[in-house]
N, C-alpha and C positions, 0 to 999 in steps of 0.2 A: 871215661872221659867224655865231655860234651861233644856233640857232633860239630858244632861250630861256635866260635867265640862270640860273646856279646859285643856288639859294636857300640862303643861309648864315646861321647863327646865330653871333653874337659872344659868347664866354664870357669875361667880364672887362671891366671898364670903367675900368681904371687908366690911368696916364700914357701908356704905350706904345701901348695900344689906341686911346686917344683922339687922340694926337698923330701917330701914324705909320700904324697899320693903317686906322683909319677914313677919313683923307683918301685913302688908296690906293683903298679901295672906292668912294669918290665918283667917282674918276677911271675906274673900271672897271665902270660900270653896264651896259655891253654884255655883260659876263661874269658879273656877280654882282647879286643882289638881297638886301640885308640884310633878313632876315625877322624876326629877334628879337635882342634884346640882353639878356644875363644879367649880373647882379652880385649879390654877397651882400646888398646893400641895393637895394631897388626904386628909391630916389631916384637912385642913381648910374646904374643902368640906364636910367632914364627920361631923365636929362640927356643921355646919349650917344645914345639913340634919337632924341631931338628934333633932333639935328643932321643927320638924313637926311631928304630930301624925301619919301620914301615912307612915313614914319611907321611904322617897324617896331615890333613889340610889345616892351614892356619887362617883365622878369620877374625875380623873386628865387627862382624854382623851377627849379633845374637839371634835375631829373628830368623835369619836364613839357616842358621845351624839347627834351630828347633823345628824348622819346617822340613828338614831332610828326613825322608822315609827310610833311609838306610841306616839311621842311627836309632838304636833301641833304647838307650839310657844315657843319662848325663850325670856327671859328677860336678857339683857346684861348690866352689870354695871362693867366696867373695866377702867383702866387708859385711859385718853383721847387719847393718841397717839396710843393705841392698839385697840380702838373701831372699826375703819373703816374696817380692814381686817376681824374682826369677824362678823360684820354686813353683809358684803358682803358674807362671807361663809354661814351664816345662810339663807340669801335670796336664794342663789344658791342651798341650801339644801332643799328648799321648805317650810321653816318655816315662820310663822308670827313673827314679831320682834317688841318688845318694848325695846328701848335702852336709856340709860341715856344721859343727855345733857352734853356739846354741841353735836350737831349731828356729828361733825367732828372737827379736830383741826383748820381747816381753810376753807375758802369758796371754794377754788379749789377742795379740797378733798370732801367737802360736795356736790358740784355739781356732782362730779363723782359718789358718792354713790346714789344720787337721780336719776341719769340716769340709774344706775343698777336696782334700785327699780322699775323704770318705765317698765322694761322688765318683771316684775312679777305682773301684774295687779290684780291677784286673791289673792295676799298676801298683808298683811298690815304691813307697817313699821311706827310705832309711836315713836316719840321722847318724852321721859318722862320729859317734861318741866312742872313740877307740879305747878309753880307759875301762869301758865295760868288757873289753876283750883282753885286758892285761892279765897275764898268767898269775901275777902275784895276788891280785885282789880276788880272783876266782878261787885260787888255792886257799887263801885265808878263809873264804866262806866255807869251803869244804872242811877245813880243819875245825872250824867252829861247829859245823853240823855234826862232825864226828866226835864232838865233846873232848877234843884233845887238850883243852885248857879248862875243862869243866864248864860251868855256867859263866858266860861273859858278864863282866861287871862294869867295865869302863873302857872307852877308847880315847886316846890322846893323839892329836895330829897337829904339829906346827910346821908350817912350810914357809921358807924364805927363798924368794926367787929374785935373783939379781936382775934388775931391769935398768940398763944404762946403755951407753953407746956401743958396748961390747955385744949386746944382743941384737940380732937382725930384726927382731920385732919392735925394738924401741923406735926405730926410724920410720915405722909405718904410720903415715899421717892419720888414718882412720882410727888407729889405736891411741895415738898421742892426743887426739881431739875427738873423743868418742861422742857419737850422736845417739847413744843408748845408755841405759842405766848401768851404773856400777863400773864402767870402764874395764880395766884388766881384771877386776874382781869378779865380774860376770863371765868374761871371756875364758878365764882359767878356772873360776870357781865351779862351773858346771862339771868340769872333769872331776874335781874333788867330791862333789855331791854324788856323781855317778859311782865313784869308787866306794864311798861310804854306804850308799844304798845297795850296791852289789854285795858288800860284806855283811851288813847288819839289817837290811830291810828298810821299810819306809820310815820316814822322819815325820814326827807328829808336831813338834813344837821347837821353837828356837828363841834364844835371847842373845842379841848381838850388839856390838859397838864397832863403829868405823871411824877412821881418821885419815887425814891427808897430811903426811909429813913432808913430802916433796911436792913443790908446786908444778913440776913437770910431769906428774902422774895424776891427772884429774880423772874423776871427781873425788876419788879416795884411793889410797894405796895400801891400807892395812885394815884388817877385819879380825875380830876375835869373838867367838861365840860359844855358848853352851847349847847342846843339842839333846833332845829327848826323842828316842825312837819309839815307834808304836809298841814295840815289845817291852818298853820300860828301860832299855839300856841307855846309859848316859854317855855323852862324849863331849870333849872340848876340841874345838877346831879353830886354828888361827892361820892366817895367810898374810904375808906382807911382801910388797915389791919395793919397799923403801930402804931396806937394810942392805949393806954391802957385806953380806955374810951368807953366801950360798951353801948352807949346811945341808947334809943329806936329809931329805924330808921323810924321815922314818915315822911310820904310824905304829903306835904301841897299843895292843889290846890286852887288857888284864882280865883274867878269869879266876874262878875259885880254885883251880888246880894248876895254874901256870900262866904264861904270857906268850904272845906272838908279836914279833917285831917284823914289820913289813916295809921294805922299800921295793921299787919296781924291778930290781935285779936279784933280790935275795929275800928269803924268809928265814927267820930264826924262831924256833920253838923252844921255850925255856920252861922246864919243869924241875923245880928244886935246883940241884947242882948240874943237871943234864941240859946241854944245849945242842939242839939239832939244827944244822944249817942246810938249806935247800937252795942252791943257786938256780937262777931262772934265765931264760933266753933274753937277749937284748930287746929292749922295748920298741925301738924304731929301726926299720919300718914294720916290724913283725906284727904288732897289734893291728895296724892298718891292713896288712896282708890278710890276716885272719878275718877282719871285718869285711873286706872286699870279697873274700871267698864266700862268706856268709851271704852277702848281697847277691852274688851270682846264683847261689843255691836257692834263695828265696825267689828271685826273678824267674828261675826255671821251674819253680814249683816243687823242688826237691826237699824243702823243709819249711817249717812254719816261721813266720816273721815274729821274732820275740824280743831280741835284745836292742834292736835299733828302731823300735816303733816310735811314731810321733808321741804316743802317750808316755813312753818312758822318758823321752827328751823333755816333754812338758813338765813331768814331775821334778826333773832337775831344776828347771826354771822356777817352778813353784817354790822350791826350797830357797833358792837364791832371792826371790822376791820377798819371802818371809824374813830372811836375814836383813834385807835392806829396809823393810818396814819396821822391824824391831829396832834397828840402829837409829831410824828417824824418830820413832815414837818413844823410845826409852822403855818399852814394855815388851814382855814376852809375846810372841806371835805364833798362832797356829798356821800350819802349812795348808794351803788350799788343796782340796781333794781334786784329783783328776780322774 
């Protein structure tokens, strides 16, 4: 066990910090001590701070939090367009940083942030892409590597996410009126790209179409794409927020000797008439717990920084930007190399 916990400041007190990150920190008190909570309004910071037994400080003064020498690291969960300047400020203040995905609103800004992070080699910047830590996707990759379904032939993944007043994220102003490319398709799409890359490797080329069915979900709410991986594996990927049909978003992988059906709580391996089912642990907040354990180990120098690196996060954005370019141009687009 570590000698002393990492003292961390939470920057942002919105839905995801409150409902996912904060519960994870409560489970990881051997690794972390939440020292302070920041929000634009003191009241929001105080509400979240009050949920921790150690009574961390609440503040609406971000600069003061970053200046504190007793805070080792910060966890940043803010609207996408506001993340870069706070990530930069935290790095320049000497803090380790774990920040929500995407790493930046676009690849240009992401590259700029990565170059800044490179100036501080003793500090860790981890992008909190928790789908890279999902047991289902990592197990699927292992099964493919073990040739359990022979040679992979095709991946099919259609995702319908109900986005209306029943979702807490629907009412978030910065999501309803996005100041960044793609809207929900970027915000959630980087999760899907991270999962696809975890399972099947790097993506080389895409061909996509986008549309907006509902005027309340700008700038587009549905995307369908054909994907070619560097290995030559083919995939179809579709995501919509417009349909009122929240079906289980199962991914199907077809191989020469069988198939794998993946959702985030169970994997099925089908070979002829044989079906093997492997239930998995609940995804929330477990994947964030695993991610934050990884962050602590990297900060302490106990392991290499691999899954949450800025380069990994920028590769996710590069795929999304290729999808958006293809939808706009009507042509197949190559994914920019990172």
